[in-house]
C-alpha positions, -999 to +999 in steps of 0.1 A: +078-129+203+048-142+183+037-121+153+006-124+132+007-113+096-028-108+081-028-111+043-007-135+022-001-113-008+034-103-019+040-077+008+025-097+037+045-127+027+077-107+024+073-093+059+065-128+072+096-142+056+117-113+069+105-118+105+109-155+102+145-151+092+150-129+123+139-158+144+103-147+154+074-172+155+052-159+126+017-170+116+006-159+081-031-156+075-044-163+040-081-157+033-082-186+008-076-220+025-061-234-007-034-207-007-026-214+030-023-251+023-001-245-007+023-223+012+025-249+040+032-278+017+056-260-008+072-235+017+068-209-010+040-185-021+042-193-058+013-170-067+024-138-051+061-142-042+076-169-064+112-181-057+114-170-021+119-198+005+096-196+035+112-210+067+095-235+090+089-210+118+064-192+094+031-210+096+004-203+070-032-207+082-067-200+070-081-196+106-079-161+121-084-177+155-053-198+151-032-171+136-041-145+163-038-168+193-011-156+218+002-131+192+018-098+205+019-079+172-006-079+143+006-068+109-023-060+085-015-064+048-049-067+032-061-044+004-079-012+016-113-023+003-112-054+026-096-039+057-127-029+076-143-063+070-111-080+081-109-059+113-144-069+122-134-105+119-103-099+140-121-081+168-132-112+187-096-123+190-081-089+196-062-086+229-045-052+228-018-063+204+002-036+186-013-033+151+009-024+122-008-012+090+012-017+058-017-010+034-014+020+012-048+032+004-079+052+014-113+037+022-137+049-006-169+050+014-155+071+042-122+086+028-106+074+060-070+064+063-062+028+072-052+035+108-086+053+112-104+022+099-085+001+124-094+024+153-130+024+142-132-014+145-107-022+173-110+009+195-081+025+212-054+003+197-016+009+196-011+015+159+019+020+137+021+025+100+048+012+077+053+030+044+079+042+019+096+030-013+094-007-004+085-030-033+081-066-020+101-080-049+131-060-038+128-064+000+123-102-004+155-102-025+173-084+003+180-053-018+188-021+002+156-004+012+148+026+034+112+032+048+094+048+077+074+037+106+049+063+119+031+061+152+016+087+175+032+067+204+070+069+203+074+036+222+052+017+197+071+032+168+104+022+183+093-014+190+081-019+154+112-003+139+135-026+159+115-057+151+114-051+113+148-036+108+175-056+091+209-047+075+191-043+042+158-029+055+165+005+072+136+022+091+132+057+103+107+068+129+081+095+124+050+107+143+031+121+113+007+092+108-017+112+087+010+125+064+026+091+059-007+074+050-019+102+027+015+101+008+013+063+005-022+065-010-018+094-034+014+082-050-006+054-066-028+079-086+004+094-100+017+060-109-014+052-130-009+085-149+028+078-153+020+044-167-003+060-193+026+083-203+049+054-207+023+033-225+020+060-251+058+064-253+057+101-245+092+101-230+111+113-199+100+149-201+063+140-199+070+114-172+089+140-150+060+165-155+034+140-143+055+130-113+060+167-104+022+174-107+015+143-086+038+156-059+020+190-059-013+172-055+001+150-027+012+181-009-021+200-014-042+171-003-019+162+026-019+198+039-057+195+043-051+166+068-021+183+085+007+164+068+041+178+075+063+192+047+091+169+058+069+138+053+058+148+018+094+155+008+108+125+025+108+087+020+071+083+025+063+111-001+089+118-028+107+085-022+076+063-026+063+085-054+094+081-075+097+043-069+061+036-077+061+058-109+092+044-125+093+008-112+086-023-133+072-038-101+045-011-098+010-026-102-005+009-106+020+019-133+010-014-150-026-003-150-018+030-167+003+012-194-026-011-201-051+018-203-029+033-229-034+001-249-072+006-248-077-022-223-107-021-199-103-021-162-118-056-160-093-069-186-065-054-167-076-069-134-078-103-150-042-099-162-031-090-127-040-125-114-055-115-081-031-087-073-046-053-064-038-019-077-047+004-048-047+035-071-080+026-086-103+028-055-080+056-041-086+078-072-123+076-066-120+084-028-096+113-033-115+128-062-148+128-044-133+142-012-112+168-031-143+180-050-164+182-019-137+203-001-125+224-031-090+209-033-076+216-067-064+183-082-064+182-120-044+150-124-067+131-100-097+146-118-086+133-152-076+099-137-111+096-122-129+105-154-109+078-173-113+051-147-149+057-137-166+077-164-151+060-195-135+092-207-113+089-238-078+087-225-063+109-252-089+135-245-081+133-208-044+141-216-054+171-237-077+184-210-050+179-184-026+200-204-052+228-206-059+227-169-022+231-157 
């Protein structure tokens, strides 16, 4: 089976390596030609996944045409803000492959989930969504991980679960696509807030309170889209929320920690060396949608005002305490 992985960041590269080690023919697309060439020559993605050997059956390429030719499965691992543009570029080479979204975010301009963006651009595609507590750094290191694959089509979900599963990467099938995607997006907002708490050294009690509030908002927002309770309180919800809020690997938590040190968003983005914190655009999308539809989300509101209205972060903490 030939599999295309679109996006050579840490997660896309991790999945390409995993699939390559399972014996599949994998083509990994990098938007930057220099990165594709470097991966090919060094057999390592030193920028996004250093120290992980990439086998010879994983081919990195800058050409979408080459990467998608004769593929049977497309895995999309590009940041949410670039997904629609990338899908438009994929469209000429799309031939009814199964499409797997592993991006955890919401499109700001439309507040659409990633699977909806894919459907907009590719039509009636067979789509699955992979989500859960699955940091690339740990999966690539073969540390035990459990995640979920959600699809409205049971057969599609089963195919993807079997293709990706390994002894260290256990997958469960769900049909709640909306719930899985909403959980995967909203946990990043809570992670930014948790990073702020940790940056100020407020302790475990405050961290636990923020995570709990984040779970409540995840549930409230998810219910609006029909998310199932079991999804919110399972791996895609609580599991991913905990991992992202406490992990040293979390980019969104890192953003919060740096905000507590009075750094600007531009300074923080520079320090991240090209990696993307999905919680920043997601906060804007969720806040605007929640305000429009009267969904009470005090944590998201304060995160939005800090990130996009230059609100003093200590004042935001005081206001949050008065709102809950």
